[in-house]
N, C-alpha and C positions, 0 to 999 in steps of 0.2 A: 556555388549552387547554380544549377541550370535554370531553375525557376524559383520565384519567391514562394516561401512557405509561410503560411499564417495559421496560427492556432486560435480558434475562437472559443473563448471562455464565457462564463455567464455575465449577465448585466452589461452586455455589449462590449466587454473587454476583449481586445485582440493582442496577441503576442506576435509582433511583426518579424522578429528575428529569433525564433525559438532555438536555432542551432547555436547561436552565440550564448544564449541563456544556459542551455544544457552543458555546453563545453565549459562555461564558467564554473558550474558545479563540479564537473569532472576534474578540471584543472586545480580546483581547490583541495582535492585529495581528501575528502571526508573519510574518516576512519570507518564509518559504518558501511560505505559503499565499497571500500577496498577490502573489507574483511569477508571471510567465508564462513557460512553457517555450518553447523554439524550436519550429519546425514539427514536426508529429506524426511525420513519417517521417525527420527529421533527428536526429542525435545528435552532440554535440560538447562542447567545453570549457565553453561557457555552461551546459549541463545539469549538468555536474559541479560547477561553481561554485554553481549554484543548490542542488544537493544539500547542499553545505557550509553554505548558509544554513539548511538544515534539520537541521544538526548532524551531517552525515556525516563530516566531518573527513578528506576525501580529500586526501592529500598531493600535492605537485607530481610526485613520482616515480610515484605511483599513477595520477594523471591521464594522464601520458605513456604509461604501460603500457596503460591502457584505450583511449586514442585510437589506439593501434596496431591496435586491433581495430574501429575505427570503421565500416569498410565492412561487415563481417559483422554487426555490431550493427544497422546501419541496414537491411540486408536482412531480418534477423529481425523488426525493428519493422514493416516494410512488409507482412509476412505477417499482421499482426494489425490489423484495422480499428480506427481510433481510438476509435470509440464502443463497442467491445466491453466488456461488463460482467460482473462476477463475480456479479451478482444474477440473471442469467438461469438457465435450466435447466442442469443439469450437462452435458447433451449440446451445449449451445450455446457452452460455453466451449472455446476452442481450446487444449486442454491440450498437445498435441504442439508447437504453435507457441510457447507460453510456455516450455516446456522448452528448446526450441532457443535462445530468446532468453537464458534464464538460462545456458545452456551457454557462451555467448559470453564470459561473465565468469569462467569457471572457471580455476583455476590462475594467477590474477594475485596476486602476493604482496601481502598486506595488505588485499585486497578481499574482503569477505565479503558475507553477505546484506544487512546493513544498508546498506552503501555502495551496493551494486548497486541495491537496490529504492528507495532515496531518489533515485537518479538516474533510475530508470525510472518511478516513480509518476506524475510530472508528464506523462510521455509517454502513459501509459494510466491516467488517474486513476480510472476506474471499474473497473479490472481488477486492477491490481498494488498490493497493500498494502505499506506500509513495514515490513519485517521487522527492526526494530531489536532491541536486547537485551531490552527490556520485552515486546515482542510475541512474540519467540521464546520467552521464558520462559513466557508465557501459553499458547503453543501447544505446550508441551513434549510432550504426549501424541501429537502428530502428527509429531514429529521422528524421522526415519528413522535418525539417528545419524551420527557422524563418518565411518563407513566407507561411507556411501552416496555415489554420485556427486553432485557439487555441484548440478547442475541438478535432478536427481531429488529431492534433499533439500529444496531450496527449493520445488519444486513441491508436495511433500507438505505443507509449511507453508501454502501458498496454498490447497490443498484444505481444510485444517482451518479456515482463515479463512472460506472460503465456507460451511462447515457452520454457523458461528456467524451469518453473515448470513442464511442460510436459516431458521434457528431463530427469528430475530427479524424476519421479513419484514413482518408486519402492523404491528409497533411501529415499524419503520423507515419504513414508508409514512406512518404518522401523524406521525412526527417530521419527515419531509420536508415534509409539508403545513404544519406550524407554522413551519418555517424559511422556506418559500417566502413566507409571509405577512409575513416580516421581511426579504425580499429577500436571503436567505442561500442561496447555491448551493454545495453540497458533495456529493460522491458518497457513497454508502453506505459504500464502502470507507474513505474518510477519516473519516467519522463514527464508525465502529466503532473505528478507531485511537484517536480522541480518548477514547472511552468506556473502552477497555482501559487507556489511560494513566491516566485519572482513577481507575480502580478498583485497578489494580495498583501503579502508582508512587505514587499518593496514599495 
């Protein structure tokens, strides 16, 4: 690296060598990262099975319940261009469309933010972070609470995630240059997820 890269997380936590952290995840060869999702506007059982390869643990009953909403989920996906990124300006992020997509998963027994976003991240990898328990704990200050509507609460967490991306914009850009030199292609959304996991879970 030509210059030291530091990612600043919350509570004063700094990741001093984010390149090594990210390459560690890449070299581990996680099946979720290595697998390809179905078409960007399609949503079906293969996407839910893929989410399970990322630790979602979506049961057969939950898969069936989600697939009952397949058509409205696909309509909501089509309203969001595949290249849409959370790293753009706040005004460029289609917040209402994301909220509508999240709303399609509300009130499905056993399906929370983690299962939903692990199924959706691969569909919009630059936009939708995986809101598993580790990331939700990290974003606790942005949690609207259990009484907030499902989609609104999930959207609040994504807004908080974006603030962390924005705060590290220059460092992320430098990190992406280093990764590109090693032929590693990841979205900033996925990179931040890896760094949060390394700091919080580690």
